[in-house]
mmCIF file of the N, C-alpha and C atoms, coordinates in Angstrom:
data_MODEL
# 
_entry.id   MODEL 
# 
loop_
_atom_site.group_PDB 
_atom_site.id 
_atom_site.type_symbol 
_atom_site.label_atom_id 
_atom_site.label_alt_id 
_atom_site.label_comp_id 
_atom_site.label_asym_id 
_atom_site.label_entity_id 
_atom_site.label_seq_id 
_atom_site.pdbx_PDB_ins_code 
_atom_site.Cartn_x 
_atom_site.Cartn_y 
_atom_site.Cartn_z 
_atom_site.occupancy 
_atom_site.B_iso_or_equiv 
_atom_site.pdbx_formal_charge 
_atom_site.auth_seq_id 
_atom_site.auth_comp_id 
_atom_site.auth_asym_id 
_atom_site.auth_atom_id 
_atom_site.pdbx_PDB_model_num 
ATOM 1   N N  . MET A 1 1  ? 0.972   -1.047  -0.010 1.00 0.00 ? 1  MET A N  1 
ATOM 2   C CA . MET A 1 1  ? 0.030   0.095   -0.187 1.00 0.00 ? 1  MET A CA 1 
ATOM 3   C C  . MET A 1 1  ? 1.265   1.132   -0.099 1.00 0.00 ? 1  MET A C  1 
ATOM 4   N N  . PRO A 1 2  ? 0.941   1.676   -0.758 1.00 0.00 ? 2  PRO A N  1 
ATOM 5   C CA . PRO A 1 2  ? 1.626   3.839   -0.749 1.00 0.00 ? 2  PRO A CA 1 
ATOM 6   C C  . PRO A 1 2  ? 1.341   4.174   0.375  1.00 0.00 ? 2  PRO A C  1 
ATOM 7   N N  . GLY A 1 3  ? 2.601   4.720   0.845  1.00 0.00 ? 3  GLY A N  1 
ATOM 8   C CA . GLY A 1 3  ? 2.555   5.444   2.332  1.00 0.00 ? 3  GLY A CA 1 
ATOM 9   C C  . GLY A 1 3  ? 3.022   4.399   3.460  1.00 0.00 ? 3  GLY A C  1 
ATOM 10  N N  . HIS A 1 4  ? 2.122   3.155   3.245  1.00 0.00 ? 4  HIS A N  1 
ATOM 11  C CA . HIS A 1 4  ? 2.190   2.450   4.686  1.00 0.00 ? 4  HIS A CA 1 
ATOM 12  C C  . HIS A 1 4  ? 3.126   1.194   4.769  1.00 0.00 ? 4  HIS A C  1 
ATOM 13  N N  . THR A 1 5  ? 3.732   0.947   5.456  1.00 0.00 ? 5  THR A N  1 
ATOM 14  C CA . THR A 1 5  ? 4.950   0.116   5.720  1.00 0.00 ? 5  THR A CA 1 
ATOM 15  C C  . THR A 1 5  ? 4.577   -1.347  5.896  1.00 0.00 ? 5  THR A C  1 
ATOM 16  N N  . GLN A 1 6  ? 4.992   -2.450  5.427  1.00 0.00 ? 6  GLN A N  1 
ATOM 17  C CA . GLN A 1 6  ? 4.378   -3.767  5.602  1.00 0.00 ? 6  GLN A CA 1 
ATOM 18  C C  . GLN A 1 6  ? 4.360   -3.951  7.066  1.00 0.00 ? 6  GLN A C  1 
ATOM 19  N N  . GLN A 1 7  ? 5.098   -3.575  8.029  1.00 0.00 ? 7  GLN A N  1 
ATOM 20  C CA . GLN A 1 7  ? 4.604   -3.539  9.464  1.00 0.00 ? 7  GLN A CA 1 
ATOM 21  C C  . GLN A 1 7  ? 3.302   -3.299  9.398  1.00 0.00 ? 7  GLN A C  1 
ATOM 22  N N  . GLN A 1 8  ? 3.278   -1.460  9.416  1.00 0.00 ? 8  GLN A N  1 
ATOM 23  C CA . GLN A 1 8  ? 1.570   -0.737  9.469  1.00 0.00 ? 8  GLN A CA 1 
ATOM 24  C C  . GLN A 1 8  ? 0.392   -1.893  8.882  1.00 0.00 ? 8  GLN A C  1 
ATOM 25  N N  . THR A 1 9  ? 0.721   -2.591  7.660  1.00 0.00 ? 9  THR A N  1 
ATOM 26  C CA . THR A 1 9  ? -0.613  -3.233  7.092  1.00 0.00 ? 9  THR A CA 1 
ATOM 27  C C  . THR A 1 9  ? -0.773  -4.407  7.567  1.00 0.00 ? 9  THR A C  1 
ATOM 28  N N  . ARG A 1 10 ? 0.126   -5.064  8.184  1.00 0.00 ? 10 ARG A N  1 
ATOM 29  C CA . ARG A 1 10 ? 0.238   -6.522  9.179  1.00 0.00 ? 10 ARG A CA 1 
ATOM 30  C C  . ARG A 1 10 ? -0.615  -6.159  10.318 1.00 0.00 ? 10 ARG A C  1 
ATOM 31  N N  . ASP A 1 11 ? -0.089  -4.627  10.830 1.00 0.00 ? 11 ASP A N  1 
ATOM 32  C CA . ASP A 1 11 ? -1.345  -4.329  12.353 1.00 0.00 ? 11 ASP A CA 1 
ATOM 33  C C  . ASP A 1 11 ? -2.332  -4.263  11.771 1.00 0.00 ? 11 ASP A C  1 
ATOM 34  N N  . ALA A 1 12 ? -2.740  -3.637  10.725 1.00 0.00 ? 12 ALA A N  1 
ATOM 35  C CA . ALA A 1 12 ? -4.346  -3.169  10.233 1.00 0.00 ? 12 ALA A CA 1 
ATOM 36  C C  . ALA A 1 12 ? -4.664  -4.476  10.024 1.00 0.00 ? 12 ALA A C  1 
ATOM 37  N N  . ILE A 1 13 ? -4.209  -5.700  9.933  1.00 0.00 ? 13 ILE A N  1 
ATOM 38  C CA . ILE A 1 13 ? -4.869  -6.555  9.223  1.00 0.00 ? 13 ILE A CA 1 
ATOM 39  C C  . ILE A 1 13 ? -5.221  -7.287  10.437 1.00 0.00 ? 13 ILE A C  1 
ATOM 40  N N  . GLN A 1 14 ? -4.119  -7.472  11.508 1.00 0.00 ? 14 GLN A N  1 
ATOM 41  C CA . GLN A 1 14 ? -4.201  -7.990  12.816 1.00 0.00 ? 14 GLN A CA 1 
ATOM 42  C C  . GLN A 1 14 ? -5.381  -7.570  13.248 1.00 0.00 ? 14 GLN A C  1 
ATOM 43  N N  . LEU A 1 15 ? -5.482  -6.200  13.638 1.00 0.00 ? 15 LEU A N  1 
ATOM 44  C CA . LEU A 1 15 ? -6.549  -5.866  14.352 1.00 0.00 ? 15 LEU A CA 1 
ATOM 45  C C  . LEU A 1 15 ? -7.631  -5.778  13.792 1.00 0.00 ? 15 LEU A C  1 
ATOM 46  N N  . VAL A 1 16 ? -8.120  -5.968  12.396 1.00 0.00 ? 16 VAL A N  1 
ATOM 47  C CA . VAL A 1 16 ? -9.301  -6.164  11.866 1.00 0.00 ? 16 VAL A CA 1 
ATOM 48  C C  . VAL A 1 16 ? -9.742  -7.676  12.183 1.00 0.00 ? 16 VAL A C  1 
ATOM 49  N N  . GLU A 1 17 ? -8.885  -8.738  12.124 1.00 0.00 ? 17 GLU A N  1 
ATOM 50  C CA . GLU A 1 17 ? -8.976  -9.940  12.415 1.00 0.00 ? 17 GLU A CA 1 
ATOM 51  C C  . GLU A 1 17 ? -9.626  -10.307 13.780 1.00 0.00 ? 17 GLU A C  1 
ATOM 52  N N  . GLU A 1 18 ? -8.520  -9.447  14.702 1.00 0.00 ? 18 GLU A N  1 
ATOM 53  C CA . GLU A 1 18 ? -9.161  -9.385  16.068 1.00 0.00 ? 18 GLU A CA 1 
ATOM 54  C C  . GLU A 1 18 ? -10.542 -9.140  16.743 1.00 0.00 ? 18 GLU A C  1 
ATOM 55  N N  . ASN A 1 19 ? -11.073 -8.118  16.079 1.00 0.00 ? 19 ASN A N  1 
ATOM 56  C CA . ASN A 1 19 ? -12.062 -7.010  16.080 1.00 0.00 ? 19 ASN A CA 1 
ATOM 57  C C  . ASN A 1 19 ? -13.618 -7.689  14.895 1.00 0.00 ? 19 ASN A C  1 
ATOM 58  N N  . PHE A 1 20 ? -13.013 -8.678  14.485 1.00 0.00 ? 20 PHE A N  1 
ATOM 59  C CA . PHE A 1 20 ? -13.810 -8.971  13.266 1.00 0.00 ? 20 PHE A CA 1 
ATOM 60  C C  . PHE A 1 20 ? -15.542 -8.794  13.702 1.00 0.00 ? 20 PHE A C  1 
ATOM 61  N N  . ASP A 1 21 ? -15.690 -9.803  14.538 1.00 0.00 ? 21 ASP A N  1 
ATOM 62  C CA . ASP A 1 21 ? -17.403 -9.593  14.846 1.00 0.00 ? 21 ASP A CA 1 
ATOM 63  C C  . ASP A 1 21 ? -17.833 -8.335  15.334 1.00 0.00 ? 21 ASP A C  1 
ATOM 64  N N  . ASN A 1 22 ? -17.178 -7.749  16.398 1.00 0.00 ? 22 ASN A N  1 
ATOM 65  C CA . ASN A 1 22 ? -17.734 -6.357  16.389 1.00 0.00 ? 22 ASN A CA 1 
ATOM 66  C C  . ASN A 1 22 ? -17.779 -5.101  15.617 1.00 0.00 ? 22 ASN A C  1 
ATOM 67  N N  . LEU A 1 23 ? -16.758 -5.507  14.664 1.00 0.00 ? 23 LEU A N  1 
ATOM 68  C CA . LEU A 1 23 ? -16.754 -4.475  13.519 1.00 0.00 ? 23 LEU A CA 1 
ATOM 69  C C  . LEU A 1 23 ? -17.781 -4.721  12.564 1.00 0.00 ? 23 LEU A C  1 
ATOM 70  N N  . TYR A 1 24 ? -18.430 -6.011  12.114 1.00 0.00 ? 24 TYR A N  1 
ATOM 71  C CA . TYR A 1 24 ? -19.454 -6.367  11.441 1.00 0.00 ? 24 TYR A CA 1 
ATOM 72  C C  . TYR A 1 24 ? -20.972 -6.133  12.158 1.00 0.00 ? 24 TYR A C  1 
ATOM 73  N N  . ARG A 1 25 ? -20.743 -6.490  13.618 1.00 0.00 ? 25 ARG A N  1 
ATOM 74  C CA . ARG A 1 25 ? -21.770 -6.163  14.550 1.00 0.00 ? 25 ARG A CA 1 
ATOM 75  C C  . ARG A 1 25 ? -22.338 -4.618  14.074 1.00 0.00 ? 25 ARG A C  1 
ATOM 76  N N  . ASP A 1 26 ? -21.040 -3.607  14.604 1.00 0.00 ? 26 ASP A N  1 
ATOM 77  C CA . ASP A 1 26 ? -21.334 -1.848  14.608 1.00 0.00 ? 26 ASP A CA 1 
ATOM 78  C C  . ASP A 1 26 ? -21.542 -1.908  12.874 1.00 0.00 ? 26 ASP A C  1 
ATOM 79  N N  . CYS A 1 27 ? -20.809 -2.226  12.102 1.00 0.00 ? 27 CYS A N  1 
ATOM 80  C CA . CYS A 1 27 ? -21.401 -1.822  10.651 1.00 0.00 ? 27 CYS A CA 1 
ATOM 81  C C  . CYS A 1 27 ? -22.875 -2.251  10.678 1.00 0.00 ? 27 CYS A C  1 
ATOM 82  N N  . ALA A 1 28 ? -23.550 -3.590  11.190 1.00 0.00 ? 28 ALA A N  1 
ATOM 83  C CA . ALA A 1 28 ? -25.022 -3.937  10.595 1.00 0.00 ? 28 ALA A CA 1 
ATOM 84  C C  . ALA A 1 28 ? -25.850 -3.171  11.692 1.00 0.00 ? 28 ALA A C  1 
ATOM 85  N N  . LEU A 1 29 ? -25.346 -2.758  12.842 1.00 0.00 ? 29 LEU A N  1 
ATOM 86  C CA . LEU A 1 29 ? -25.955 -1.329  13.830 1.00 0.00 ? 29 LEU A CA 1 
ATOM 87  C C  . LEU A 1 29 ? -26.461 -0.346  12.728 1.00 0.00 ? 29 LEU A C  1 
ATOM 88  N N  . MET A 1 30 ? -25.030 0.434   12.320 1.00 0.00 ? 30 MET A N  1 
ATOM 89  C CA . MET A 1 30 ? -25.355 1.155   11.199 1.00 0.00 ? 30 MET A CA 1 
ATOM 90  C C  . MET A 1 30 ? -26.455 1.204   10.127 1.00 0.00 ? 30 MET A C  1 
ATOM 91  N N  . SER A 1 31 ? -26.269 0.049   9.471  1.00 0.00 ? 31 SER A N  1 
ATOM 92  C CA . SER A 1 31 ? -26.881 -0.150  8.419  1.00 0.00 ? 31 SER A CA 1 
ATOM 93  C C  . SER A 1 31 ? -28.609 0.027   9.236  1.00 0.00 ? 31 SER A C  1 
ATOM 94  N N  . ALA A 1 32 ? -29.012 -0.736  10.318 1.00 0.00 ? 32 ALA A N  1 
ATOM 95  C CA . ALA A 1 32 ? -30.591 -1.193  10.777 1.00 0.00 ? 32 ALA A CA 1 
ATOM 96  C C  . ALA A 1 32 ? -30.719 0.691   11.070 1.00 0.00 ? 32 ALA A C  1 
ATOM 97  N N  . VAL A 1 33 ? -29.892 1.183   11.566 1.00 0.00 ? 33 VAL A N  1 
ATOM 98  C CA . VAL A 1 33 ? -30.293 2.549   12.117 1.00 0.00 ? 33 VAL A CA 1 
ATOM 99  C C  . VAL A 1 33 ? -30.789 3.481   10.702 1.00 0.00 ? 33 VAL A C  1 
ATOM 100 N N  . THR A 1 34 ? -30.042 3.106   9.551  1.00 0.00 ? 34 THR A N  1 
ATOM 101 C CA . THR A 1 34 ? -30.238 4.136   8.525  1.00 0.00 ? 34 THR A CA 1 
ATOM 102 C C  . THR A 1 34 ? -31.448 3.636   7.232  1.00 0.00 ? 34 THR A C  1 
ATOM 103 N N  . ASN A 1 35 ? -31.747 1.943   7.679  1.00 0.00 ? 35 ASN A N  1 
ATOM 104 C CA . ASN A 1 35 ? -32.386 1.388   7.197  1.00 0.00 ? 35 ASN A CA 1 
ATOM 105 C C  . ASN A 1 35 ? -33.837 1.883   7.573  1.00 0.00 ? 35 ASN A C  1 
ATOM 106 N N  . THR A 1 36 ? -34.745 2.346   6.422  1.00 0.00 ? 36 THR A N  1 
ATOM 107 C CA . THR A 1 36 ? -36.450 2.894   6.772  1.00 0.00 ? 36 THR A CA 1 
ATOM 108 C C  . THR A 1 36 ? -37.443 1.743   6.611  1.00 0.00 ? 36 THR A C  1 
ATOM 109 N N  . GLY A 1 37 ? -37.027 1.017   5.721  1.00 0.00 ? 37 GLY A N  1 
ATOM 110 C CA . GLY A 1 37 ? -37.760 -0.630  5.393  1.00 0.00 ? 37 GLY A CA 1 
ATOM 111 C C  . GLY A 1 37 ? -37.081 -1.724  6.331  1.00 0.00 ? 37 GLY A C  1 
ATOM 112 N N  . GLN A 1 38 ? -38.071 -2.833  6.360  1.00 0.00 ? 38 GLN A N  1 
ATOM 113 C CA . GLN A 1 38 ? -37.770 -3.681  7.043  1.00 0.00 ? 38 GLN A CA 1 
ATOM 114 C C  . GLN A 1 38 ? -36.198 -4.285  6.933  1.00 0.00 ? 38 GLN A C  1 
ATOM 115 N N  . ASN A 1 39 ? -35.641 -4.792  8.208  1.00 0.00 ? 39 ASN A N  1 
ATOM 116 C CA . ASN A 1 39 ? -34.719 -4.922  7.838  1.00 0.00 ? 39 ASN A CA 1 
ATOM 117 C C  . ASN A 1 39 ? -34.490 -6.409  8.109  1.00 0.00 ? 39 ASN A C  1 
ATOM 118 N N  . ASP A 1 40 ? -33.831 -6.987  6.534  1.00 0.00 ? 40 ASP A N  1 
ATOM 119 C CA . ASP A 1 40 ? -33.727 -8.121  6.325  1.00 0.00 ? 40 ASP A CA 1 
ATOM 120 C C  . ASP A 1 40 ? -32.432 -8.610  6.543  1.00 0.00 ? 40 ASP A C  1 
ATOM 121 N N  . GLU A 1 41 ? -31.126 -8.038  6.785  1.00 0.00 ? 41 GLU A N  1 
ATOM 122 C CA . GLU A 1 41 ? -29.702 -8.378  6.640  1.00 0.00 ? 41 GLU A CA 1 
ATOM 123 C C  . GLU A 1 41 ? -29.723 -8.871  7.696  1.00 0.00 ? 41 GLU A C  1 
ATOM 124 N N  . PRO A 1 42 ? -28.359 -9.508  7.774  1.00 0.00 ? 42 PRO A N  1 
ATOM 125 C CA . PRO A 1 42 ? -27.939 -10.464 8.830  1.00 0.00 ? 42 PRO A CA 1 
ATOM 126 C C  . PRO A 1 42 ? -27.462 -9.771  9.828  1.00 0.00 ? 42 PRO A C  1 
ATOM 127 N N  . ARG A 1 43 ? -27.725 -10.449 11.015 1.00 0.00 ? 43 ARG A N  1 
ATOM 128 C CA . ARG A 1 43 ? -27.295 -9.240  12.351 1.00 0.00 ? 43 ARG A CA 1 
ATOM 129 C C  . ARG A 1 43 ? -26.297 -9.506  12.867 1.00 0.00 ? 43 ARG A C  1 
ATOM 130 N N  . ASN A 1 44 ? -25.391 -10.456 12.421 1.00 0.00 ? 44 ASN A N  1 
ATOM 131 C CA . ASN A 1 44 ? -24.256 -10.766 12.974 1.00 0.00 ? 44 ASN A CA 1 
ATOM 132 C C  . ASN A 1 44 ? -23.334 -11.602 11.633 1.00 0.00 ? 44 ASN A C  1 
ATOM 133 N N  . PHE A 1 45 ? -21.862 -11.279 12.074 1.00 0.00 ? 45 PHE A N  1 
ATOM 134 C CA . PHE A 1 45 ? -20.937 -11.930 10.727 1.00 0.00 ? 45 PHE A CA 1 
ATOM 135 C C  . PHE A 1 45 ? -20.945 -13.491 10.287 1.00 0.00 ? 45 PHE A C  1 
ATOM 136 N N  . GLN A 1 46 ? -21.577 -14.448 11.264 1.00 0.00 ? 46 GLN A N  1 
ATOM 137 C CA . GLN A 1 46 ? -21.918 -15.703 10.984 1.00 0.00 ? 46 GLN A CA 1 
ATOM 138 C C  . GLN A 1 46 ? -22.887 -15.910 10.401 1.00 0.00 ? 46 GLN A C  1 
ATOM 139 N N  . GLU A 1 47 ? -24.042 -14.986 10.347 1.00 0.00 ? 47 GLU A N  1 
ATOM 140 C CA . GLU A 1 47 ? -25.072 -14.924 9.611  1.00 0.00 ? 47 GLU A CA 1 
ATOM 141 C C  . GLU A 1 47 ? -25.168 -14.899 8.339  1.00 0.00 ? 47 GLU A C  1 
ATOM 142 N N  . ALA A 1 48 ? -23.964 -13.715 7.660  1.00 0.00 ? 48 ALA A N  1 
ATOM 143 C CA . ALA A 1 48 ? -23.782 -13.147 7.094  1.00 0.00 ? 48 ALA A CA 1 
ATOM 144 C C  . ALA A 1 48 ? -22.834 -13.858 5.653  1.00 0.00 ? 48 ALA A C  1 
ATOM 145 N N  . TRP A 1 49 ? -21.533 -14.637 6.269  1.00 0.00 ? 49 TRP A N  1 
ATOM 146 C CA . TRP A 1 49 ? -20.514 -15.141 5.918  1.00 0.00 ? 49 TRP A CA 1 
ATOM 147 C C  . TRP A 1 49 ? -21.209 -16.836 5.690  1.00 0.00 ? 49 TRP A C  1 
ATOM 148 N N  . TYR A 1 50 ? -22.339 -17.256 6.737  1.00 0.00 ? 50 TYR A N  1 
ATOM 149 C CA . TYR A 1 50 ? -22.744 -18.746 6.232  1.00 0.00 ? 50 TYR A CA 1 
ATOM 150 C C  . TYR A 1 50 ? -23.958 -18.812 6.057  1.00 0.00 ? 50 TYR A C  1 
ATOM 151 N N  . HIS A 1 51 ? -24.403 -17.688 4.921  1.00 0.00 ? 51 HIS A N  1 
ATOM 152 C CA . HIS A 1 51 ? -26.129 -17.207 4.626  1.00 0.00 ? 51 HIS A CA 1 
ATOM 153 C C  . HIS A 1 51 ? -26.723 -18.912 3.502  1.00 0.00 ? 51 HIS A C  1 
ATOM 154 N N  . GLN A 1 52 ? -27.693 -19.347 4.485  1.00 0.00 ? 52 GLN A N  1 
ATOM 155 C CA . GLN A 1 52 ? -28.055 -20.584 3.838  1.00 0.00 ? 52 GLN A CA 1 
ATOM 156 C C  . GLN A 1 52 ? -28.332 -20.360 2.227  1.00 0.00 ? 52 GLN A C  1 
ATOM 157 N N  . ASN A 1 53 ? -29.026 -18.932 1.736  1.00 0.00 ? 53 ASN A N  1 
ATOM 158 C CA . ASN A 1 53 ? -28.721 -19.050 0.245  1.00 0.00 ? 53 ASN A CA 1 
ATOM 159 C C  . ASN A 1 53 ? -27.647 -18.471 -0.557 1.00 0.00 ? 53 ASN A C  1 
ATOM 160 N N  . LYS A 1 54 ? -26.977 -19.255 -1.117 1.00 0.00 ? 54 LYS A N  1 
ATOM 161 C CA . LYS A 1 54 ? -26.031 -19.649 -1.806 1.00 0.00 ? 54 LYS A CA 1 
ATOM 162 C C  . LYS A 1 54 ? -25.680 -18.249 -2.536 1.00 0.00 ? 54 LYS A C  1 
ATOM 163 N N  . GLU A 1 55 ? -26.291 -17.344 -3.245 1.00 0.00 ? 55 GLU A N  1 
ATOM 164 C CA . GLU A 1 55 ? -26.081 -16.230 -4.084 1.00 0.00 ? 55 GLU A CA 1 
ATOM 165 C C  . GLU A 1 55 ? -25.838 -14.881 -3.107 1.00 0.00 ? 55 GLU A C  1 
ATOM 166 N N  . LYS A 1 56 ? -26.996 -15.246 -1.730 1.00 0.00 ? 56 LYS A N  1 
ATOM 167 C CA . LYS A 1 56 ? -26.772 -13.857 -1.315 1.00 0.00 ? 56 LYS A CA 1 
ATOM 168 C C  . LYS A 1 56 ? -25.571 -13.654 -0.269 1.00 0.00 ? 56 LYS A C  1 
ATOM 169 N N  . ARG A 1 57 ? -25.039 -15.168 0.196  1.00 0.00 ? 57 ARG A N  1 
ATOM 170 C CA . ARG A 1 57 ? -24.341 -15.721 0.913  1.00 0.00 ? 57 ARG A CA 1 
ATOM 171 C C  . ARG A 1 57 ? -22.461 -15.066 0.145  1.00 0.00 ? 57 ARG A C  1 
ATOM 172 N N  . GLN A 1 58 ? -22.487 -15.083 -1.140 1.00 0.00 ? 58 GLN A N  1 
ATOM 173 C CA . GLN A 1 58 ? -21.476 -14.643 -2.355 1.00 0.00 ? 58 GLN A CA 1 
ATOM 174 C C  . GLN A 1 58 ? -21.268 -13.320 -2.279 1.00 0.00 ? 58 GLN A C  1 
ATOM 175 N N  . ASN A 1 59 ? -22.523 -12.896 -2.264 1.00 0.00 ? 59 ASN A N  1 
ATOM 176 C CA . ASN A 1 59 ? -22.515 -11.468 -2.141 1.00 0.00 ? 59 ASN A CA 1 
ATOM 177 C C  . ASN A 1 59 ? -22.244 -10.324 -1.019 1.00 0.00 ? 59 ASN A C  1 
ATOM 178 N N  . TRP A 1 60 ? -22.596 -11.208 0.500  1.00 0.00 ? 60 TRP A N  1 
ATOM 179 C CA . TRP A 1 60 ? -22.353 -10.809 1.339  1.00 0.00 ? 60 TRP A CA 1 
ATOM 180 C C  . TRP A 1 60 ? -20.348 -11.152 1.657  1.00 0.00 ? 60 TRP A C  1 
ATOM 181 N N  . ARG A 1 61 ? -19.993 -12.259 1.293  1.00 0.00 ? 61 ARG A N  1 
ATOM 182 C CA . ARG A 1 61 ? -18.534 -11.865 1.276  1.00 0.00 ? 61 ARG A CA 1 
ATOM 183 C C  . ARG A 1 61 ? -17.865 -11.207 0.291  1.00 0.00 ? 61 ARG A C  1 
ATOM 184 N N  . VAL A 1 62 ? -18.185 -10.847 -0.662 1.00 0.00 ? 62 VAL A N  1 
ATOM 185 C CA . VAL A 1 62 ? -17.734 -9.596  -1.257 1.00 0.00 ? 62 VAL A CA 1 
ATOM 186 C C  . VAL A 1 62 ? -17.872 -8.744  -0.789 1.00 0.00 ? 62 VAL A C  1 
ATOM 187 N N  . ALA A 1 63 ? -19.040 -8.075  0.013  1.00 0.00 ? 63 ALA A N  1 
ATOM 188 C CA . ALA A 1 63 ? -19.218 -6.998  0.744  1.00 0.00 ? 63 ALA A CA 1 
ATOM 189 C C  . ALA A 1 63 ? -18.346 -6.817  1.460  1.00 0.00 ? 63 ALA A C  1 
ATOM 190 N N  . ILE A 1 64 ? -18.300 -7.891  2.529  1.00 0.00 ? 64 ILE A N  1 
ATOM 191 C CA . ILE A 1 64 ? -17.100 -7.814  3.657  1.00 0.00 ? 64 ILE A CA 1 
ATOM 192 C C  . ILE A 1 64 ? -15.679 -7.666  3.142  1.00 0.00 ? 64 ILE A C  1 
ATOM 193 N N  . ARG A 1 65 ? -15.357 -8.725  2.446  1.00 0.00 ? 65 ARG A N  1 
ATOM 194 C CA . ARG A 1 65 ? -13.793 -8.085  1.988  1.00 0.00 ? 65 ARG A CA 1 
ATOM 195 C C  . ARG A 1 65 ? -14.050 -7.052  1.310  1.00 0.00 ? 65 ARG A C  1 
ATOM 196 N N  . LYS A 1 66 ? -14.756 -6.174  0.663  1.00 0.00 ? 66 LYS A N  1 
ATOM 197 C CA . LYS A 1 66 ? -14.529 -5.136  0.474  1.00 0.00 ? 66 LYS A CA 1 
ATOM 198 C C  . LYS A 1 66 ? -14.193 -3.818  1.392  1.00 0.00 ? 66 LYS A C  1 
ATOM 199 N N  . GLU A 1 67 ? -15.288 -4.687  2.237  1.00 0.00 ? 67 GLU A N  1 
ATOM 200 C CA . GLU A 1 67 ? -15.404 -3.260  3.618  1.00 0.00 ? 67 GLU A CA 1 
ATOM 201 C C  . GLU A 1 67 ? -13.874 -3.069  4.190  1.00 0.00 ? 67 GLU A C  1 
ATOM 202 N N  . ILE A 1 68 ? -13.228 -4.544  4.819  1.00 0.00 ? 68 ILE A N  1 
ATOM 203 C CA . ILE A 1 68 ? -12.037 -4.725  5.499  1.00 0.00 ? 68 ILE A CA 1 
ATOM 204 C C  . ILE A 1 68 ? -10.867 -4.281  4.400  1.00 0.00 ? 68 ILE A C  1 
ATOM 205 N N  . LYS A 1 69 ? -11.179 -4.376  3.313  1.00 0.00 ? 69 LYS A N  1 
ATOM 206 C CA . LYS A 1 69 ? -9.516  -3.813  2.172  1.00 0.00 ? 69 LYS A CA 1 
ATOM 207 C C  . LYS A 1 69 ? -9.982  -1.874  2.427  1.00 0.00 ? 69 LYS A C  1 
ATOM 208 N N  . ASP A 1 70 ? -10.923 -1.540  1.987  1.00 0.00 ? 70 ASP A N  1 
ATOM 209 C CA . ASP A 1 70 ? -11.340 -0.210  2.569  1.00 0.00 ? 70 ASP A CA 1 
ATOM 210 C C  . ASP A 1 70 ? -10.509 0.107   3.710  1.00 0.00 ? 70 ASP A C  1 
ATOM 211 N N  . MET A 1 71 ? -10.979 0.067   4.741  1.00 0.00 ? 71 MET A N  1 
ATOM 212 C CA . MET A 1 71 ? -10.717 0.224   6.289  1.00 0.00 ? 71 MET A CA 1 
ATOM 213 C C  . MET A 1 71 ? -9.245  -0.281  6.084  1.00 0.00 ? 71 MET A C  1 
ATOM 214 N N  . ILE A 1 72 ? -8.637  -1.036  5.638  1.00 0.00 ? 72 ILE A N  1 
ATOM 215 C CA . ILE A 1 72 ? -7.128  -1.374  5.752  1.00 0.00 ? 72 ILE A CA 1 
ATOM 216 C C  . ILE A 1 72 ? -6.434  -0.040  4.984  1.00 0.00 ? 72 ILE A C  1 
ATOM 217 N N  . ARG A 1 73 ? -7.134  0.146   3.753  1.00 0.00 ? 73 ARG A N  1 
ATOM 218 C CA . ARG A 1 73 ? -6.539  1.707   3.195  1.00 0.00 ? 73 ARG A CA 1 
ATOM 219 C C  . ARG A 1 73 ? -6.401  2.978   3.799  1.00 0.00 ? 73 ARG A C  1 
# 
C-alpha cells in the first residue's frame, strides 16, 4: 500500500481480524439505523458469512472483503 510500511499493513490486518465480529456488528447496527424499511440483513458476521442462500452468501462475502480492504486503506 502506498505510504504504508509492511508492518503497518500487518498491524492493520491483525487489528481487523481480532475485532472482526465487533466490527461487523457495528456496521450492521449502522445499516439498521439508516434502513427505513424492514431490515432483513444478517445480524452478525456468522449469519452473513454462512448465509443459507448461496447467492446472498457470495454477495455478503464480497461486501465484507471490500469493507475490510477499504478500512485497511
